[in-house]
Biopython code that builds the backbone (N, CA, C, O; Angstrom):
import numpy as np
from Bio.PDB.StructureBuilder import StructureBuilder

atoms = [
    (1, "MET", "N", (92.959, -59.588, 151.049)),
    (1, "MET", "CA", (93.217, -61.586, 150.512)),
    (1, "MET", "C", (92.437, -62.175, 151.723)),
    (1, "MET", "O", (92.493, -61.688, 152.852)),
    (2, "VAL", "N", (91.874, -63.014, 151.461)),
    (2, "VAL", "CA", (90.938, -63.945, 152.233)),
    (2, "VAL", "C", (92.382, -65.281, 152.707)),
    (2, "VAL", "O", (93.109, -65.918, 151.946)),
    (3, "GLU", "N", (92.337, -65.279, 153.820)),
    (3, "GLU", "CA", (93.076, -66.576, 153.970)),
    (3, "GLU", "C", (93.089, -67.903, 154.772)),
    (3, "GLU", "O", (93.929, -68.746, 155.086)),
    (4, "LYS", "N", (91.831, -67.702, 154.948)),
    (4, "LYS", "CA", (91.231, -69.065, 155.715)),
    (4, "LYS", "C", (89.767, -68.769, 156.636)),
    (4, "LYS", "O", (89.458, -67.926, 157.478)),
    (5, "THR", "N", (89.086, -69.891, 156.019)),
    (5, "THR", "CA", (87.912, -69.368, 156.849)),
    (5, "THR", "C", (87.398, -70.671, 158.144)),
    (5, "THR", "O", (87.490, -71.891, 158.275)),
    (6, "PHE", "N", (86.981, -69.798, 158.714)),
    (6, "PHE", "CA", (87.077, -70.877, 160.178)),
    (6, "PHE", "C", (85.189, -71.073, 160.755)),
    (6, "PHE", "O", (84.208, -70.332, 160.691)),
    (7, "ILE", "N", (85.413, -72.342, 161.244)),
    (7, "ILE", "CA", (84.032, -72.077, 161.455)),
    (7, "ILE", "C", (83.961, -72.344, 163.376)),
    (7, "ILE", "O", (84.393, -73.335, 163.964)),
    (8, "LEU", "N", (83.432, -71.391, 163.869)),
    (8, "LEU", "CA", (83.286, -71.066, 165.280)),
    (8, "LEU", "C", (82.327, -72.156, 165.930)),
    (8, "LEU", "O", (81.208, -72.233, 165.424)),
    (9, "ARG", "N", (82.584, -72.897, 166.850)),
    (9, "ARG", "CA", (81.453, -73.651, 167.352)),
    (9, "ARG", "C", (81.612, -73.405, 168.947)),
    (9, "ARG", "O", (82.529, -73.773, 169.680)),
    (10, "LEU", "N", (80.100, -72.456, 169.355)),
    (10, "LEU", "CA", (79.956, -72.208, 171.144)),
    (10, "LEU", "C", (78.885, -73.165, 171.413)),
    (10, "LEU", "O", (77.960, -73.596, 170.724)),
    (11, "ASN", "N", (79.245, -73.359, 172.522)),
    (11, "ASN", "CA", (78.368, -74.455, 173.319)),
    (11, "ASN", "C", (77.597, -73.623, 174.550)),
    (11, "ASN", "O", (77.849, -72.523, 175.043)),
    (12, "ASN", "N", (76.880, -74.297, 174.750)),
    (12, "ASN", "CA", (75.454, -73.471, 175.641)),
    (12, "ASN", "C", (76.132, -72.821, 176.652)),
    (12, "ASN", "O", (76.971, -73.192, 177.473)),
    (13, "GLY", "N", (75.289, -71.193, 176.287)),
    (13, "GLY", "CA", (75.639, -70.849, 177.722)),
    (13, "GLY", "C", (77.067, -69.380, 177.320)),
    (13, "GLY", "O", (77.346, -68.356, 177.944)),
    (14, "SER", "N", (77.586, -69.918, 176.153)),
    (14, "SER", "CA", (79.130, -68.934, 176.355)),
    (14, "SER", "C", (78.877, -67.673, 175.620)),
    (14, "SER", "O", (78.061, -67.417, 174.734)),
    (15, "ASP", "N", (79.949, -66.812, 176.316)),
    (15, "ASP", "CA", (79.238, -65.356, 176.093)),
    (15, "ASP", "C", (80.001, -64.960, 174.525)),
    (15, "ASP", "O", (81.225, -64.825, 174.496)),
    (16, "ILE", "N", (79.328, -64.823, 173.494)),
    (16, "ILE", "CA", (79.480, -64.919, 172.043)),
    (16, "ILE", "C", (80.592, -63.473, 171.737)),
    (16, "ILE", "O", (81.550, -63.771, 171.025)),
    (17, "ILE", "N", (80.555, -62.318, 172.097)),
    (17, "ILE", "CA", (81.947, -61.116, 172.145)),
    (17, "ILE", "C", (83.040, -62.288, 172.872)),
    (17, "ILE", "O", (83.722, -62.954, 172.092)),
    (18, "SER", "N", (83.099, -62.380, 173.459)),
    (18, "SER", "CA", (84.743, -63.107, 174.798)),
    (18, "SER", "C", (85.099, -63.965, 174.073)),
    (18, "SER", "O", (86.282, -64.175, 173.807)),
    (19, "GLU", "N", (83.946, -64.739, 173.538)),
    (19, "GLU", "CA", (84.807, -65.882, 172.872)),
    (19, "GLU", "C", (85.242, -65.867, 171.111)),
    (19, "GLU", "O", (86.081, -66.608, 170.598)),
    (20, "LEU", "N", (84.528, -64.953, 170.492)),
    (20, "LEU", "CA", (84.943, -64.411, 169.174)),
    (20, "LEU", "C", (86.440, -63.711, 169.906)),
    (20, "LEU", "O", (87.524, -64.289, 169.821)),
    (21, "GLU", "N", (86.313, -62.826, 170.378)),
    (21, "GLU", "CA", (87.715, -62.239, 171.107)),
    (21, "GLU", "C", (88.732, -63.315, 171.007)),
    (21, "GLU", "O", (89.420, -63.541, 170.012)),
    (22, "LYS", "N", (88.761, -63.982, 172.177)),
    (22, "LYS", "CA", (89.435, -65.184, 172.336)),
    (22, "LYS", "C", (90.104, -65.590, 171.207)),
    (22, "LYS", "O", (91.330, -65.603, 171.092)),
    (23, "PHE", "N", (88.968, -66.063, 170.018)),
    (23, "PHE", "CA", (89.260, -67.033, 168.978)),
    (23, "PHE", "C", (90.122, -65.752, 168.083)),
    (23, "PHE", "O", (90.958, -66.111, 167.254)),
    (24, "VAL", "N", (89.940, -64.700, 168.242)),
    (24, "VAL", "CA", (90.601, -63.692, 167.320)),
    (24, "VAL", "C", (92.199, -63.821, 167.456)),
    (24, "VAL", "O", (93.105, -63.916, 166.627)),
    (25, "ARG", "N", (92.145, -63.776, 169.103)),
    (25, "ARG", "CA", (94.038, -63.971, 169.672)),
    (25, "ARG", "C", (94.113, -65.016, 169.371)),
    (25, "ARG", "O", (94.359, -65.036, 168.165)),
    (26, "GLU", "N", (94.065, -65.704, 169.652)),
    (26, "GLU", "CA", (94.467, -67.680, 169.640)),
    (26, "GLU", "C", (95.202, -67.306, 168.115)),
    (26, "GLU", "O", (96.391, -67.440, 167.825)),
    (27, "ASN", "N", (94.368, -66.924, 167.472)),
    (27, "ASN", "CA", (94.695, -67.167, 165.767)),
    (27, "ASN", "C", (95.329, -65.983, 165.266)),
    (27, "ASN", "O", (95.287, -65.712, 164.066)),
    (28, "LYS", "N", (96.072, -65.064, 166.332)),
    (28, "LYS", "CA", (96.945, -64.100, 165.531)),
    (28, "LYS", "C", (96.020, -63.511, 164.506)),
    (28, "LYS", "O", (96.531, -63.398, 163.391)),
    (29, "MET", "N", (94.283, -62.950, 164.675)),
    (29, "MET", "CA", (94.214, -62.832, 163.559)),
    (29, "MET", "C", (93.887, -60.694, 163.512)),
    (29, "MET", "O", (92.864, -60.163, 163.943)),
    (30, "GLU", "N", (94.858, -60.083, 162.998)),
    (30, "GLU", "CA", (94.265, -58.797, 162.604)),
    (30, "GLU", "C", (93.170, -58.432, 162.022)),
    (30, "GLU", "O", (92.735, -57.343, 162.397)),
    (31, "TYR", "N", (92.533, -59.026, 161.163)),
    (31, "TYR", "CA", (91.405, -58.158, 160.982)),
    (31, "TYR", "C", (90.562, -59.750, 160.372)),
    (31, "TYR", "O", (91.178, -60.790, 160.141)),
    (32, "CYS", "N", (89.220, -59.587, 160.231)),
    (32, "CYS", "CA", (88.121, -60.772, 160.165)),
    (32, "CYS", "C", (86.880, -60.391, 160.227)),
    (32, "CYS", "O", (86.393, -59.691, 161.114)),
    (33, "LEU", "N", (86.092, -61.032, 158.886)),
    (33, "LEU", "CA", (84.632, -61.097, 158.713)),
    (33, "LEU", "C", (84.405, -62.311, 159.116)),
    (33, "LEU", "O", (84.905, -63.428, 159.250)),
    (34, "LEU", "N", (82.950, -61.339, 159.340)),
    (34, "LEU", "CA", (82.004, -62.608, 160.141)),
    (34, "LEU", "C", (80.993, -62.965, 158.783)),
    (34, "LEU", "O", (80.533, -62.035, 158.121)),
    (35, "VAL", "N", (80.752, -64.123, 158.504)),
    (35, "VAL", "CA", (80.331, -64.299, 157.134)),
    (35, "VAL", "C", (78.685, -64.547, 157.455)),
    (35, "VAL", "O", (77.639, -64.159, 156.935)),
    (36, "SER", "N", (79.063, -65.460, 158.666)),
    (36, "SER", "CA", (77.651, -66.103, 158.988)),
    (36, "SER", "C", (77.148, -66.766, 160.187)),
    (36, "SER", "O", (77.809, -66.452, 161.177)),
    (37, "GLY", "N", (76.306, -67.486, 160.397)),
    (37, "GLY", "CA", (75.944, -67.791, 161.910)),
    (37, "GLY", "C", (74.507, -68.374, 161.931)),
    (37, "GLY", "O", (73.541, -67.950, 161.297)),
    (38, "SER", "N", (74.565, -69.708, 163.007)),
    (38, "SER", "CA", (73.196, -70.523, 162.923)),
    (38, "SER", "C", (73.174, -70.696, 164.573)),
    (38, "SER", "O", (74.198, -70.740, 165.256)),
    (39, "GLY", "N", (71.931, -70.779, 165.047)),
    (39, "GLY", "CA", (72.072, -70.589, 166.218)),
    (39, "GLY", "C", (70.519, -70.200, 166.856)),
    (39, "GLY", "O", (69.467, -70.042, 166.236)),
    (40, "LYS", "N", (70.821, -70.093, 168.532)),
    (40, "LYS", "CA", (69.983, -69.159, 169.205)),
    (40, "LYS", "C", (70.579, -68.465, 170.272)),
    (40, "LYS", "O", (71.377, -69.044, 171.009)),
    (41, "ILE", "N", (70.219, -67.062, 170.464)),
    (41, "ILE", "CA", (70.783, -66.395, 171.887)),
    (41, "ILE", "C", (69.712, -66.068, 172.409)),
    (41, "ILE", "O", (68.586, -66.039, 171.912)),
    (42, "LYS", "N", (70.250, -65.673, 174.010)),
    (42, "LYS", "CA", (69.597, -65.348, 174.495)),
    (42, "LYS", "C", (70.342, -64.281, 175.528)),
    (42, "LYS", "O", (71.517, -64.041, 175.250)),
    (43, "GLU", "N", (69.694, -63.514, 176.872)),
    (43, "GLU", "CA", (70.449, -62.898, 177.756)),
    (43, "GLU", "C", (71.574, -61.555, 176.616)),
    (43, "GLU", "O", (72.781, -61.331, 176.694)),
    (44, "PHE", "N", (70.593, -60.978, 175.740)),
    (44, "PHE", "CA", (71.589, -60.326, 174.513)),
    (44, "PHE", "C", (71.103, -58.663, 174.689)),
    (44, "PHE", "O", (70.104, -58.324, 175.323)),
    (45, "GLU", "N", (71.753, -58.006, 174.199)),
    (45, "GLU", "CA", (71.987, -56.557, 174.001)),
    (45, "GLU", "C", (71.986, -56.124, 172.662)),
    (45, "GLU", "O", (72.906, -56.652, 172.037)),
    (46, "LEU", "N", (71.140, -55.185, 171.835)),
    (46, "LEU", "CA", (71.542, -54.711, 170.748)),
    (46, "LEU", "C", (71.319, -53.162, 170.967)),
    (46, "LEU", "O", (70.795, -52.653, 171.958)),
    (47, "ILE", "N", (71.835, -52.481, 169.808)),
    (47, "ILE", "CA", (71.787, -51.564, 169.557)),
    (47, "ILE", "C", (71.163, -51.617, 168.128)),
    (47, "ILE", "O", (71.458, -52.206, 167.088)),
    (48, "LEU", "N", (69.743, -50.376, 168.680)),
    (48, "LEU", "CA", (68.506, -50.572, 167.320)),
    (48, "LEU", "C", (68.102, -49.122, 166.932)),
    (48, "LEU", "O", (67.799, -48.195, 167.684)),
    (49, "HIS", "N", (68.177, -49.153, 165.423)),
    (49, "HIS", "CA", (67.757, -47.970, 165.063)),
    (49, "HIS", "C", (66.179, -48.072, 164.877)),
    (49, "HIS", "O", (65.384, -48.950, 164.538)),
    (50, "GLU", "N", (66.116, -46.623, 165.300)),
    (50, "GLU", "CA", (64.932, -46.060, 165.419)),
    (50, "GLU", "C", (64.068, -45.899, 164.338)),
    (50, "GLU", "O", (64.685, -46.154, 163.304)),
    (51, "SER", "N", (62.906, -45.588, 164.122)),
    (51, "SER", "CA", (62.033, -45.328, 162.959)),
    (51, "SER", "C", (62.243, -43.471, 162.534)),
    (51, "SER", "O", (61.994, -42.881, 161.482)),
    (52, "ASN", "N", (62.738, -43.013, 163.720)),
    (52, "ASN", "CA", (62.926, -41.826, 164.220)),
    (52, "ASN", "C", (64.390, -41.031, 163.507)),
    (52, "ASN", "O", (64.614, -39.860, 163.203)),
    (53, "GLY", "N", (65.132, -42.168, 163.430)),
    (53, "GLY", "CA", (66.473, -42.324, 162.954)),
    (53, "GLY", "C", (67.429, -41.955, 163.775)),
    (53, "GLY", "O", (68.552, -41.701, 163.339)),
    (54, "GLY", "N", (67.055, -41.851, 165.385)),
    (54, "GLY", "CA", (67.678, -42.163, 166.550)),
    (54, "GLY", "C", (67.798, -43.690, 166.630)),
    (54, "GLY", "O", (67.278, -44.671, 166.096)),
    (55, "LEU", "N", (69.073, -43.323, 167.890)),
    (55, "LEU", "CA", (69.633, -45.280, 168.488)),
    (55, "LEU", "C", (69.208, -45.694, 169.669)),
    (55, "LEU", "O", (69.195, -44.785, 170.499)),
    (56, "ASN", "N", (68.835, -46.785, 170.081)),
    (56, "ASN", "CA", (68.073, -47.416, 171.627)),
    (56, "ASN", "C", (69.124, -48.604, 171.618)),
    (56, "ASN", "O", (69.076, -49.474, 170.748)),
    (57, "ARG", "N", (70.034, -48.602, 172.583)),
    (57, "ARG", "CA", (70.123, -49.946, 173.599)),
    (57, "ARG", "C", (69.072, -50.422, 173.843)),
    (57, "ARG", "O", (68.344, -49.732, 174.555)),
    (58, "VAL", "N", (68.519, -51.822, 173.357)),
    (58, "VAL", "CA", (67.744, -52.822, 174.520)),
    (58, "VAL", "C", (68.378, -54.087, 174.601)),
    (58, "VAL", "O", (69.108, -54.711, 173.830)),
    (59, "LYS", "N", (67.852, -54.337, 175.885)),
    (59, "LYS", "CA", (68.328, -55.517, 176.155)),
    (59, "LYS", "C", (66.915, -56.639, 176.208)),
    (59, "LYS", "O", (65.803, -56.381, 176.670)),
    (60, "PHE", "N", (67.343, -57.826, 175.630)),
    (60, "PHE", "CA", (66.416, -59.043, 175.543)),
    (60, "PHE", "C", (66.678, -60.181, 176.573)),
    (60, "PHE", "O", (67.858, -60.531, 176.609)),
    (61, "GLU", "N", (65.989, -60.716, 177.263)),
    (61, "GLU", "CA", (66.395, -61.528, 177.949)),
    (61, "GLU", "C", (65.844, -63.179, 177.772)),
    (61, "GLU", "O", (66.146, -64.173, 178.432)),
    (62, "ASN", "N", (64.910, -63.022, 176.594)),
    (62, "ASN", "CA", (64.474, -64.524, 176.704)),
    (62, "ASN", "C", (65.348, -65.079, 175.242)),
    (62, "ASN", "O", (66.191, -64.302, 174.794)),
    (63, "GLU", "N", (65.099, -66.586, 174.435)),
    (63, "GLU", "CA", (65.254, -66.906, 173.313)),
    (63, "GLU", "C", (65.048, -66.145, 172.185)),
    (63, "GLU", "O", (63.948, -65.619, 172.018)),
    (64, "PHE", "N", (66.130, -65.972, 171.208)),
    (64, "PHE", "CA", (65.519, -65.724, 170.292)),
    (64, "PHE", "C", (66.245, -66.244, 169.052)),
    (64, "PHE", "O", (67.412, -66.419, 169.404)),
    (65, "GLU", "N", (66.076, -66.634, 167.526)),
    (65, "GLU", "CA", (66.403, -67.434, 166.801)),
    (65, "GLU", "C", (67.286, -66.690, 165.891)),
    (65, "GLU", "O", (66.883, -65.696, 165.288)),
    (66, "LEU", "N", (68.515, -67.160, 165.774)),
    (66, "LEU", "CA", (69.582, -66.339, 164.876)),
    (66, "LEU", "C", (69.466, -66.419, 163.112)),
    (66, "LEU", "O", (69.983, -67.216, 162.329)),
    (67, "ASN", "N", (68.392, -65.019, 162.830)),
    (67, "ASN", "CA", (68.265, -65.335, 161.184)),
    (67, "ASN", "C", (69.522, -64.708, 160.604)),
    (67, "ASN", "O", (69.770, -65.541, 159.732)),
    (68, "ALA", "N", (70.231, -64.029, 160.533)),
    (68, "ALA", "CA", (71.188, -63.690, 159.993)),
    (68, "ALA", "C", (72.598, -62.918, 160.756)),
    (68, "ALA", "O", (72.217, -62.382, 161.797)),
    (69, "LEU", "N", (73.529, -62.794, 160.614)),
    (69, "LEU", "CA", (74.384, -62.490, 161.089)),
    (69, "LEU", "C", (75.462, -61.948, 160.085)),
    (69, "LEU", "O", (75.211, -62.232, 158.914)),
    (70, "SER", "N", (76.870, -61.064, 160.347)),
    (70, "SER", "CA", (77.566, -60.401, 159.898)),
    (70, "SER", "C", (78.252, -59.242, 160.796)),
    (70, "SER", "O", (78.025, -58.905, 161.958)),
    (71, "GLY", "N", (79.299, -58.686, 159.705)),
    (71, "GLY", "CA", (80.145, -58.001, 160.474)),
    (71, "GLY", "C", (81.754, -58.228, 160.548)),
    (71, "GLY", "O", (82.265, -58.935, 159.679)),
    (72, "LYS", "N", (82.561, -57.653, 161.552)),
    (72, "LYS", "CA", (83.914, -57.569, 161.523)),
    (72, "LYS", "C", (84.591, -57.619, 162.613)),
    (72, "LYS", "O", (83.821, -57.240, 163.496)),
    (73, "LEU", "N", (85.967, -57.966, 163.224)),
    (73, "LEU", "CA", (86.768, -57.795, 164.503)),
    (73, "LEU", "C", (88.095, -57.779, 163.911)),
    (73, "LEU", "O", (88.666, -58.524, 163.115)),
    (74, "GLN", "N", (88.357, -56.924, 164.406)),
    (74, "GLN", "CA", (90.105, -55.603, 164.143)),
    (74, "GLN", "C", (90.697, -55.314, 165.405)),
    (74, "GLN", "O", (90.289, -54.551, 166.281)),
    (75, "LYS", "N", (92.034, -56.254, 165.369)),
    (75, "LYS", "CA", (93.106, -56.187, 166.376)),
    (75, "LYS", "C", (93.137, -54.198, 166.122)),
    (75, "LYS", "O", (93.143, -53.592, 165.050)),
    (76, "ALA", "N", (93.149, -53.726, 167.300)),
    (76, "ALA", "CA", (93.498, -52.368, 167.253)),
    (76, "ALA", "C", (95.125, -52.353, 167.915)),
    (76, "ALA", "O", (95.718, -53.363, 168.292)),
    (77, "LYS", "N", (95.642, -51.017, 167.949)),
    (77, "LYS", "CA", (97.489, -50.918, 167.986)),
    (77, "LYS", "C", (97.492, -51.392, 168.946)),
    (77, "LYS", "O", (98.243, -52.367, 168.973)),
    (78, "ASP", "N", (96.572, -51.022, 170.595)),
    (78, "ASP", "CA", (96.719, -51.121, 171.843)),
    (78, "ASP", "C", (96.452, -52.923, 172.212)),
    (78, "ASP", "O", (96.509, -53.487, 173.305)),
    (79, "GLY", "N", (96.222, -53.367, 171.157)),
    (79, "GLY", "CA", (96.090, -55.002, 171.366)),
    (79, "GLY", "C", (94.042, -55.056, 171.952)),
    (79, "GLY", "O", (93.517, -55.968, 172.592)),
    (80, "LYS", "N", (93.649, -54.320, 171.658)),
    (80, "LYS", "CA", (92.255, -54.004, 171.819)),
    (80, "LYS", "C", (91.339, -54.785, 170.806)),
    (80, "LYS", "O", (91.643, -54.164, 169.787)),
    (81, "ILE", "N", (90.639, -55.505, 170.488)),
    (81, "ILE", "CA", (89.546, -56.595, 169.702)),
    (81, "ILE", "C", (88.345, -55.540, 169.361)),
    (81, "ILE", "O", (87.429, -55.597, 170.181)),
    (82, "ASN", "N", (88.191, -54.701, 168.433)),
    (82, "ASN", "CA", (87.195, -53.874, 167.946)),
    (82, "ASN", "C", (86.146, -54.777, 167.345)),
    (82, "ASN", "O", (86.324, -55.255, 166.225)),
    (83, "THR", "N", (85.036, -55.034, 168.064)),
    (83, "THR", "CA", (83.796, -55.512, 167.542)),
    (83, "THR", "C", (82.689, -54.576, 166.343)),
    (83, "THR", "O", (82.138, -53.529, 166.682)),
    (84, "ASN", "N", (82.576, -55.000, 165.386)),
    (84, "ASN", "CA", (81.171, -54.645, 164.948)),
    (84, "ASN", "C", (79.716, -55.784, 164.261)),
    (84, "ASN", "O", (79.425, -55.857, 163.067)),
    (85, "ILE", "N", (79.295, -56.242, 164.938)),
    (85, "ILE", "CA", (78.502, -57.675, 164.957)),
    (85, "ILE", "C", (77.352, -57.101, 164.239)),
    (85, "ILE", "O", (76.845, -56.106, 164.756)),
    (86, "LYS", "N", (76.799, -57.590, 163.033)),
    (86, "LYS", "CA", (74.992, -57.042, 163.396)),
    (86, "LYS", "C", (74.521, -58.214, 163.106)),
    (86, "LYS", "O", (75.268, -58.954, 162.465)),
    (87, "VAL", "N", (73.257, -58.682, 163.464)),
    (87, "VAL", "CA", (72.464, -59.688, 163.673)),
    (87, "VAL", "C", (70.698, -59.371, 163.434)),
    (87, "VAL", "O", (69.991, -58.442, 163.824)),
    (88, "SER", "N", (70.461, -60.332, 162.796)),
    (88, "SER", "CA", (69.103, -60.229, 162.958)),
    (88, "SER", "C", (68.604, -60.892, 163.426)),
    (88, "SER", "O", (69.359, -61.813, 163.736)),
    (89, "VAL", "N", (67.058, -61.144, 163.921)),
    (89, "VAL", "CA", (66.926, -62.445, 164.836)),
    (89, "VAL", "C", (65.348, -61.898, 165.075)),
    (89, "VAL", "O", (64.858, -60.803, 164.798)),
    (90, "THR", "N", (64.508, -63.560, 165.941)),
    (90, "THR", "CA", (63.508, -63.533, 165.596)),
    (90, "THR", "C", (62.963, -64.325, 166.793)),
    (90, "THR", "O", (63.701, -65.089, 167.416)),
    (91, "SER", "N", (61.834, -64.166, 167.077)),
    (91, "SER", "CA", (61.168, -65.327, 168.392)),
    (91, "SER", "C", (59.359, -64.981, 168.202)),
    (91, "SER", "O", (58.734, -63.997, 167.806)),
    (92, "THR", "N", (59.023, -66.137, 168.631)),
    (92, "THR", "CA", (57.409, -65.838, 168.609)),
    (92, "THR", "C", (56.874, -65.107, 169.331)),
    (92, "THR", "O", (57.235, -64.620, 170.402)),
    (93, "GLY", "N", (55.764, -64.982, 168.615)),
    (93, "GLY", "CA", (55.430, -63.552, 168.954)),
    (93, "GLY", "C", (55.998, -61.642, 169.358)),
    (93, "GLY", "O", (55.422, -60.598, 169.666)),
    (94, "VAL", "N", (57.014, -61.961, 169.180)),
    (94, "VAL", "CA", (57.474, -60.490, 168.811)),
    (94, "VAL", "C", (58.152, -60.280, 167.475)),
    (94, "VAL", "O", (58.805, -61.072, 166.796)),
    (95, "THR", "N", (57.768, -58.762, 167.227)),
    (95, "THR", "CA", (58.671, -58.262, 165.835)),
    (95, "THR", "C", (59.858, -59.294, 165.917)),
    (95, "THR", "O", (60.025, -60.104, 166.830)),
    (96, "PRO", "N", (60.707, -59.115, 164.732)),
    (96, "PRO", "CA", (61.782, -59.338, 164.161)),
    (96, "PRO", "C", (62.797, -58.134, 165.019)),
    (96, "PRO", "O", (62.351, -57.139, 165.589)),
    (97, "LYS", "N", (64.063, -58.479, 164.940)),
    (97, "LYS", "CA", (64.843, -57.463, 165.140)),
    (97, "LYS", "C", (65.807, -57.844, 164.733)),
    (97, "LYS", "O", (66.328, -58.959, 164.691)),
    (98, "ALA", "N", (66.260, -56.246, 164.193)),
    (98, "ALA", "CA", (67.934, -55.995, 163.820)),
    (98, "ALA", "C", (68.887, -55.157, 164.090)),
    (98, "ALA", "O", (68.733, -53.992, 163.721)),
    (99, "GLY", "N", (70.198, -55.568, 164.853)),
    (99, "GLY", "CA", (70.955, -54.372, 165.122)),
    (99, "GLY", "C", (72.690, -54.981, 165.290)),
    (99, "GLY", "O", (73.254, -55.986, 164.860)),
    (100, "GLN", "N", (73.125, -53.865, 166.095)),
    (100, "GLN", "CA", (74.662, -54.122, 166.336)),
    (100, "GLN", "C", (74.380, -55.092, 167.790)),
    (100, "GLN", "O", (73.473, -54.914, 168.603)),
    (101, "LEU", "N", (75.192, -55.899, 167.819)),
    (101, "LEU", "CA", (75.340, -57.040, 169.000)),
    (101, "LEU", "C", (76.436, -56.426, 169.762)),
    (101, "LEU", "O", (77.536, -56.153, 169.281)),
    (102, "ILE", "N", (75.965, -56.162, 171.342)),
    (102, "ILE", "CA", (76.798, -55.829, 172.005)),
    (102, "ILE", "C", (76.928, -56.755, 173.324)),
    (102, "ILE", "O", (77.797, -56.637, 174.187)),
    (103, "SER", "N", (76.121, -57.483, 173.302)),
    (103, "SER", "CA", (76.519, -58.800, 174.304)),
    (103, "SER", "C", (75.298, -59.468, 174.146)),
    (103, "SER", "O", (74.222, -58.982, 173.797)),
    (104, "GLY", "N", (75.719, -61.311, 174.607)),
    (104, "GLY", "CA", (74.876, -61.908, 174.408)),
    (104, "GLY", "C", (75.314, -63.338, 174.466)),
    (104, "GLY", "O", (76.386, -63.634, 173.939)),
    (105, "LYS", "N", (74.435, -64.445, 175.179)),
    (105, "LYS", "CA", (74.912, -65.435, 175.630)),
    (105, "LYS", "C", (74.273, -66.501, 174.188)),
    (105, "LYS", "O", (73.492, -66.082, 173.334)),
    (106, "THR", "N", (74.833, -67.872, 174.236)),
    (106, "THR", "CA", (74.658, -68.567, 173.095)),
    (106, "THR", "C", (73.511, -69.846, 173.959)),
    (106, "THR", "O", (73.623, -70.232, 175.123)),
    (107, "VAL", "N", (72.504, -70.259, 172.982)),
    (107, "VAL", "CA", (71.703, -71.363, 173.260)),
    (107, "VAL", "C", (71.866, -72.427, 172.369)),
    (107, "VAL", "O", (71.840, -72.495, 171.140)),
    (108, "GLY", "N", (72.083, -73.437, 173.476)),
    (108, "GLY", "CA", (72.181, -74.869, 172.512)),
    (108, "GLY", "C", (73.790, -74.579, 171.997)),
    (108, "GLY", "O", (74.516, -73.730, 172.515)),
    (109, "VAL", "N", (74.130, -75.345, 171.023)),
    (109, "VAL", "CA", (75.291, -75.227, 169.552)),
    (109, "VAL", "C", (74.814, -74.003, 168.927)),
    (109, "VAL", "O", (73.701, -73.819, 168.435)),
    (110, "PHE", "N", (76.136, -72.897, 169.034)),
    (110, "PHE", "CA", (76.015, -71.869, 168.190)),
    (110, "PHE", "C", (77.098, -71.980, 167.645)),
    (110, "PHE", "O", (78.034, -72.503, 168.250)),
    (111, "GLU", "N", (77.279, -71.336, 165.877)),
    (111, "GLU", "CA", (78.105, -71.781, 165.209)),
    (111, "GLU", "C", (78.541, -70.029, 164.595)),
    (111, "GLU", "O", (77.749, -69.089, 164.666)),
    (112, "ILE", "N", (79.862, -69.938, 164.057)),
    (112, "ILE", "CA", (79.647, -68.716, 163.090)),
    (112, "ILE", "C", (81.035, -68.740, 162.569)),
    (112, "ILE", "O", (82.180, -69.001, 162.937)),
    (113, "SER", "N", (80.224, -68.253, 161.305)),
    (113, "SER", "CA", (81.672, -68.444, 160.129)),
    (113, "SER", "C", (82.810, -67.153, 160.140)),
    (113, "SER", "O", (82.488, -65.980, 159.949)),
    (114, "VAL", "N", (83.989, -67.553, 160.363)),
    (114, "VAL", "CA", (84.982, -66.128, 160.375)),
    (114, "VAL", "C", (85.557, -66.596, 159.615)),
    (114, "VAL", "O", (85.466, -67.805, 159.404)),
    (115, "ARG", "N", (86.425, -65.730, 158.872)),
    (115, "ARG", "CA", (87.060, -65.616, 157.642)),
    (115, "ARG", "C", (88.368, -64.636, 157.826)),
    (115, "ARG", "O", (88.213, -63.415, 157.824)),
    (116, "LYS", "N", (89.396, -65.110, 157.953)),
    (116, "LYS", "CA", (90.192, -64.218, 158.079)),
    (116, "LYS", "C", (90.660, -63.759, 156.921)),
    (116, "LYS", "O", (90.781, -64.467, 155.921)),
    (117, "VAL", "N", (90.923, -62.667, 156.975)),
    (117, "VAL", "CA", (91.665, -61.804, 156.206)),
    (117, "VAL", "C", (93.047, -60.917, 156.091)),
    (117, "VAL", "O", (92.953, -59.856, 156.709)),
    (118, "GLY", "N", (94.107, -61.088, 155.540)),
    (118, "GLY", "CA", (95.206, -60.654, 155.321)),
    (118, "GLY", "C", (95.186, -59.089, 154.988)),
    (118, "GLY", "O", (94.167, -58.651, 154.455)),
    (119, "PHE", "N", (96.141, -58.301, 155.240)),
    (119, "PHE", "CA", (96.448, -57.028, 154.773)),
    (119, "PHE", "C", (96.566, -56.642, 153.777)),
    (119, "PHE", "O", (96.004, -55.745, 153.148)),
    (120, "GLY", "N", (97.736, -57.678, 153.454)),
    (120, "GLY", "CA", (98.430, -57.519, 151.896)),
    (120, "GLY", "C", (97.528, -57.507, 150.738)),
    (120, "GLY", "O", (98.004, -57.208, 149.644)),
    (121, "GLY", "N", (96.315, -57.790, 150.843)),
    (121, "GLY", "CA", (95.253, -58.386, 149.656)),
    (121, "GLY", "C", (94.583, -57.018, 149.753)),
    (121, "GLY", "O", (93.739, -56.747, 148.898)),
    (122, "ILE", "N", (94.848, -56.192, 150.636)),
    (122, "ILE", "CA", (93.402, -54.830, 150.611)),
    (122, "ILE", "C", (93.913, -54.139, 150.178)),
    (122, "ILE", "O", (95.075, -53.943, 150.533)),
    (123, "ILE", "N", (93.225, -53.258, 148.997)),
    (123, "ILE", "CA", (93.362, -52.066, 148.106)),
    (123, "ILE", "C", (92.799, -51.070, 148.663)),
    (123, "ILE", "O", (91.577, -51.206, 148.720)),
    (124, "GLU", "N", (93.190, -50.130, 149.094)),
    (124, "GLU", "CA", (92.185, -48.699, 148.963)),
    (124, "GLU", "C", (92.777, -47.945, 148.282)),
    (124, "GLU", "O", (93.946, -47.875, 147.903)),
    (125, "ALA", "N", (91.554, -47.136, 148.080)),
    (125, "ALA", "CA", (91.444, -46.204, 146.574)),
    (125, "ALA", "C", (90.798, -45.249, 147.115)),
    (125, "ALA", "O", (90.454, -44.277, 146.442)),
]
sb = StructureBuilder()
sb.init_structure("model")
sb.init_model(0)
sb.init_chain("A")
sb.init_seg("    ")
for serial, (resi, resn, name, xyz) in enumerate(atoms, 1):
    if name == "N":
        sb.init_residue(resn, " ", resi, " ")
    sb.init_atom(name, np.array(xyz, "f"), 0.0, 1.0, " ", f" {name:<3s}", serial, name[0])
structure = sb.get_structure()
């Protein structure tokens, strides 16, 4: 069951993962979906899928434009926030990249749509 959708606005230089974790804790969320995002990121790390089927962890320093963002955050029993954030980014002269966001900082104003989901409406089959 969807309870609410929030727009989280991050300022220049914010750490994306820590700000999302802080937001989830402050709003007492057990589970939420990341619906969309807009802005630019820099100093970020992605886990990329290679053409040979492997995975590669890559760091990027330059600014990239966010094309798409999705994923989920879930609070574990030990209180830790588990993140699974998928992004697609582009930068001038660089092949577009898509993968799992491990870390990153915002450039300018950055917005993420966060949808709180209540477990009462989840049906497992």
